[in-house]
TORKOL-4160 file (C-alpha; in steps of 0.2 Angstrom, whole numbers, padded with zeros to 4 digits, m for minus):
199
<pt num="1" X="0440" Y="0445" Z="0500"/>
<pt num="2" X="0425" Y="0445" Z="0511"/>
<pt num="3" X="0431" Y="0451" Z="0527"/>
<pt num="4" X="0425" Y="0439" Z="0544"/>
<pt num="5" X="0436" Y="0446" Z="0557"/>
<pt num="6" X="0424" Y="0450" Z="0572"/>
<pt num="7" X="0437" Y="0462" Z="0581"/>
<pt num="8" X="0444" Y="0478" Z="0578"/>
<pt num="9" X="0456" Y="0489" Z="0586"/>
<pt num="10" X="0450" Y="0503" Z="0599"/>
<pt num="11" X="0448" Y="0520" Z="0593"/>
<pt num="12" X="0447" Y="0535" Z="0602"/>
<pt num="13" X="0431" Y="0546" Z="0598"/>
<pt num="14" X="0441" Y="0556" Z="0587"/>
<pt num="15" X="0446" Y="0546" Z="0577"/>
<pt num="16" X="0428" Y="0536" Z="0576"/>
<pt num="17" X="0422" Y="0551" Z="0568"/>
<pt num="18" X="0436" Y="0552" Z="0554"/>
<pt num="19" X="0439" Y="0533" Z="0553"/>
<pt num="20" X="0430" Y="0520" Z="0539"/>
<pt num="21" X="0417" Y="0509" Z="0544"/>
<pt num="22" X="0429" Y="0499" Z="0547"/>
<pt num="23" X="0436" Y="0507" Z="0561"/>
<pt num="24" X="0418" Y="0514" Z="0566"/>
<pt num="25" X="0407" Y="0495" Z="0568"/>
<pt num="26" X="0413" Y="0479" Z="0573"/>
<pt num="27" X="0402" Y="0465" Z="0566"/>
<pt num="28" X="0398" Y="0451" Z="0579"/>
<pt num="29" X="0389" Y="0437" Z="0582"/>
<pt num="30" X="0372" Y="0440" Z="0589"/>
<pt num="31" X="0371" Y="0432" Z="0608"/>
<pt num="32" X="0352" Y="0430" Z="0611"/>
<pt num="33" X="0351" Y="0433" Z="0629"/>
<pt num="34" X="0364" Y="0449" Z="0627"/>
<pt num="35" X="0356" Y="0458" Z="0611"/>
<pt num="36" X="0337" Y="0449" Z="0608"/>
<pt num="37" X="0332" Y="0467" Z="0617"/>
<pt num="38" X="0340" Y="0477" Z="0605"/>
<pt num="39" X="0338" Y="0463" Z="0590"/>
<pt num="40" X="0320" Y="0464" Z="0593"/>
<pt num="41" X="0318" Y="0484" Z="0595"/>
<pt num="42" X="0327" Y="0485" Z="0576"/>
<pt num="43" X="0311" Y="0474" Z="0570"/>
<pt num="44" X="0300" Y="0485" Z="0579"/>
<pt num="45" X="0307" Y="0499" Z="0572"/>
<pt num="46" X="0308" Y="0492" Z="0558"/>
<pt num="47" X="0290" Y="0484" Z="0555"/>
<pt num="48" X="0285" Y="0505" Z="0561"/>
<pt num="49" X="0296" Y="0510" Z="0546"/>
<pt num="50" X="0290" Y="0501" Z="0534"/>
<pt num="51" X="0305" Y="0490" Z="0530"/>
<pt num="52" X="0294" Y="0472" Z="0533"/>
<pt num="53" X="0275" Y="0470" Z="0527"/>
<pt num="54" X="0264" Y="0476" Z="0539"/>
<pt num="55" X="0259" Y="0455" Z="0544"/>
<pt num="56" X="0276" Y="0448" Z="0547"/>
<pt num="57" X="0275" Y="0442" Z="0564"/>
<pt num="58" X="0293" Y="0442" Z="0568"/>
<pt num="59" X="0293" Y="0424" Z="0571"/>
<pt num="60" X="0310" Y="0421" Z="0569"/>
<pt num="61" X="0315" Y="0435" Z="0581"/>
<pt num="62" X="0304" Y="0430" Z="0594"/>
<pt num="63" X="0309" Y="0413" Z="0593"/>
<pt num="64" X="0327" Y="0416" Z="0590"/>
<pt num="65" X="0336" Y="0403" Z="0599"/>
<pt num="66" X="0323" Y="0388" Z="0587"/>
<pt num="67" X="0326" Y="0400" Z="0572"/>
<pt num="68" X="0345" Y="0403" Z="0573"/>
<pt num="69" X="0355" Y="0394" Z="0586"/>
<pt num="70" X="0345" Y="0377" Z="0585"/>
<pt num="71" X="0352" Y="0368" Z="0568"/>
<pt num="72" X="0372" Y="0364" Z="0571"/>
<pt num="73" X="0378" Y="0380" Z="0565"/>
<pt num="74" X="0370" Y="0379" Z="0546"/>
<pt num="75" X="0359" Y="0397" Z="0554"/>
<pt num="76" X="0367" Y="0413" Z="0561"/>
<pt num="77" X="0365" Y="0431" Z="0567"/>
<pt num="78" X="0375" Y="0444" Z="0568"/>
<pt num="79" X="0376" Y="0465" Z="0573"/>
<pt num="80" X="0384" Y="0478" Z="0570"/>
<pt num="81" X="0391" Y="0488" Z="0584"/>
<pt num="82" X="0395" Y="0507" Z="0584"/>
<pt num="83" X="0411" Y="0506" Z="0593"/>
<pt num="84" X="0409" Y="0524" Z="0601"/>
<pt num="85" X="0395" Y="0519" Z="0609"/>
<pt num="86" X="0401" Y="0504" Z="0617"/>
<pt num="87" X="0419" Y="0514" Z="0622"/>
<pt num="88" X="0407" Y="0526" Z="0629"/>
<pt num="89" X="0396" Y="0512" Z="0638"/>
<pt num="90" X="0382" Y="0521" Z="0628"/>
<pt num="91" X="0364" Y="0512" Z="0626"/>
<pt num="92" X="0363" Y="0502" Z="0614"/>
<pt num="93" X="0377" Y="0502" Z="0603"/>
<pt num="94" X="0369" Y="0490" Z="0589"/>
<pt num="95" X="0365" Y="0499" Z="0575"/>
<pt num="96" X="0363" Y="0484" Z="0561"/>
<pt num="97" X="0360" Y="0466" Z="0559"/>
<pt num="98" X="0358" Y="0454" Z="0549"/>
<pt num="99" X="0354" Y="0433" Z="0551"/>
<pt num="100" X="0356" Y="0418" Z="0540"/>
<pt num="101" X="0345" Y="0405" Z="0541"/>
<pt num="102" X="0346" Y="0384" Z="0532"/>
<pt num="103" X="0332" Y="0380" Z="0519"/>
<pt num="104" X="0341" Y="0364" Z="0515"/>
<pt num="105" X="0357" Y="0357" Z="0513"/>
<pt num="106" X="0363" Y="0369" Z="0498"/>
<pt num="107" X="0353" Y="0385" Z="0501"/>
<pt num="108" X="0352" Y="0398" Z="0513"/>
<pt num="109" X="0340" Y="0412" Z="0518"/>
<pt num="110" X="0346" Y="0430" Z="0521"/>
<pt num="111" X="0333" Y="0442" Z="0530"/>
<pt num="112" X="0334" Y="0451" Z="0546"/>
<pt num="113" X="0343" Y="0465" Z="0537"/>
<pt num="114" X="0346" Y="0482" Z="0543"/>
<pt num="115" X="0355" Y="0496" Z="0547"/>
<pt num="116" X="0346" Y="0511" Z="0559"/>
<pt num="117" X="0341" Y="0527" Z="0550"/>
<pt num="118" X="0356" Y="0538" Z="0559"/>
<pt num="119" X="0372" Y="0524" Z="0555"/>
<pt num="120" X="0366" Y="0522" Z="0536"/>
<pt num="121" X="0377" Y="0527" Z="0521"/>
<pt num="122" X="0390" Y="0521" Z="0530"/>
<pt num="123" X="0398" Y="0502" Z="0525"/>
<pt num="124" X="0385" Y="0495" Z="0536"/>
<pt num="125" X="0374" Y="0486" Z="0525"/>
<pt num="126" X="0391" Y="0481" Z="0515"/>
<pt num="127" X="0400" Y="0474" Z="0527"/>
<pt num="128" X="0383" Y="0465" Z="0537"/>
<pt num="129" X="0380" Y="0454" Z="0520"/>
<pt num="130" X="0399" Y="0452" Z="0519"/>
<pt num="131" X="0398" Y="0442" Z="0535"/>
<pt num="132" X="0381" Y="0434" Z="0530"/>
<pt num="133" X="0390" Y="0428" Z="0514"/>
<pt num="134" X="0406" Y="0422" Z="0523"/>
<pt num="135" X="0396" Y="0410" Z="0533"/>
<pt num="136" X="0388" Y="0402" Z="0519"/>
<pt num="137" X="0402" Y="0399" Z="0511"/>
<pt num="138" X="0411" Y="0393" Z="0525"/>
<pt num="139" X="0396" Y="0381" Z="0528"/>
<pt num="140" X="0396" Y="0376" Z="0510"/>
<pt num="141" X="0379" Y="0383" Z="0505"/>
<pt num="142" X="0379" Y="0382" Z="0487"/>
<pt num="143" X="0364" Y="0396" Z="0484"/>
<pt num="144" X="0357" Y="0408" Z="0495"/>
<pt num="145" X="0342" Y="0418" Z="0493"/>
<pt num="146" X="0332" Y="0432" Z="0499"/>
<pt num="147" X="0319" Y="0446" Z="0494"/>
<pt num="148" X="0315" Y="0465" Z="0494"/>
<pt num="149" X="0300" Y="0475" Z="0495"/>
<pt num="150" X="0302" Y="0483" Z="0475"/>
<pt num="151" X="0302" Y="0499" Z="0486"/>
<pt num="152" X="0318" Y="0498" Z="0495"/>
<pt num="153" X="0328" Y="0508" Z="0480"/>
<pt num="154" X="0345" Y="0505" Z="0494"/>
<pt num="155" X="0344" Y="0487" Z="0500"/>
<pt num="156" X="0339" Y="0483" Z="0483"/>
<pt num="157" X="0354" Y="0492" Z="0474"/>
<pt num="158" X="0367" Y="0484" Z="0485"/>
<pt num="159" X="0361" Y="0464" Z="0484"/>
<pt num="160" X="0365" Y="0469" Z="0466"/>
<pt num="161" X="0383" Y="0474" Z="0471"/>
<pt num="162" X="0383" Y="0458" Z="0477"/>
<pt num="163" X="0380" Y="0450" Z="0460"/>
<pt num="164" X="0361" Y="0444" Z="0465"/>
<pt num="165" X="0352" Y="0440" Z="0450"/>
<pt num="166" X="0333" Y="0444" Z="0451"/>
<pt num="167" X="0325" Y="0427" Z="0450"/>
<pt num="168" X="0307" Y="0433" Z="0453"/>
<pt num="169" X="0292" Y="0445" Z="0457"/>
<pt num="170" X="0276" Y="0442" Z="0465"/>
<pt num="171" X="0263" Y="0451" Z="0473"/>
<pt num="172" X="0259" Y="0449" Z="0491"/>
<pt num="173" X="0245" Y="0458" Z="0501"/>
<pt num="174" X="0245" Y="0471" Z="0485"/>
<pt num="175" X="0265" Y="0474" Z="0487"/>
<pt num="176" X="0278" Y="0470" Z="0473"/>
<pt num="177" X="0293" Y="0460" Z="0481"/>
<pt num="178" X="0307" Y="0452" Z="0472"/>
<pt num="179" X="0316" Y="0437" Z="0477"/>
<pt num="180" X="0335" Y="0436" Z="0474"/>
<pt num="181" X="0346" Y="0422" Z="0470"/>
<pt num="182" X="0364" Y="0421" Z="0473"/>
<pt num="183" X="0375" Y="0404" Z="0465"/>
<pt num="184" X="0390" Y="0404" Z="0475"/>
<pt num="185" X="0396" Y="0388" Z="0468"/>
<pt num="186" X="0401" Y="0399" Z="0454"/>
<pt num="187" X="0416" Y="0407" Z="0460"/>
<pt num="188" X="0409" Y="0428" Z="0455"/>
<pt num="189" X="0407" Y="0432" Z="0474"/>
<pt num="190" X="0407" Y="0451" Z="0475"/>
<pt num="191" X="0414" Y="0463" Z="0485"/>
<pt num="192" X="0400" Y="0476" Z="0484"/>
<pt num="193" X="0413" Y="0490" Z="0482"/>
<pt num="194" X="0414" Y="0491" Z="0464"/>
<pt num="195" X="0411" Y="0473" Z="0458"/>
<pt num="196" X="0429" Y="0468" Z="0461"/>
<pt num="197" X="0432" Y="0446" Z="0460"/>
<pt num="198" X="0435" Y="0437" Z="0474"/>
<pt num="199" X="0445" Y="0419" Z="0474"/>
């Protein structure tokens, strides 16, 4: 089943160094006042790294409340906190993020998925997608859509592990963009770790 619990027990630095992703990271709902500087900085770093299109204005990030908080709980945004950084008071402790926006009554869009390069390959992206999909299921969405540039191979592999299907390929300013969808009304949302079906 999809993990939705946000609170994780405290761990020592030694435990964190050898722990599982659940021990290392806490996924929690973003708080605009507290987290927006880190979210905006991650967006900027992603833009410079080529994670977003170079013409991406980041309008949703710069208008965070309207984009993710002003539609009666139909949208949401989460951050991944590195627990060792939280426990030691290091800044910034946020190492990943993902957002869900309401597109219509039945469809949600997953966007702004990013894990900082130093923290990749630790299962953080998987947990962020799990939270986003759990939110979509709880809100009764029937379909989830997202996109990726054809060069974002790790992201595409992650989406395919969750049974996202390729809908179409489009060209935007000379870049190939892949549009994916997932039908939530089919009882086959996968956990991203070997494709076991969820009940």
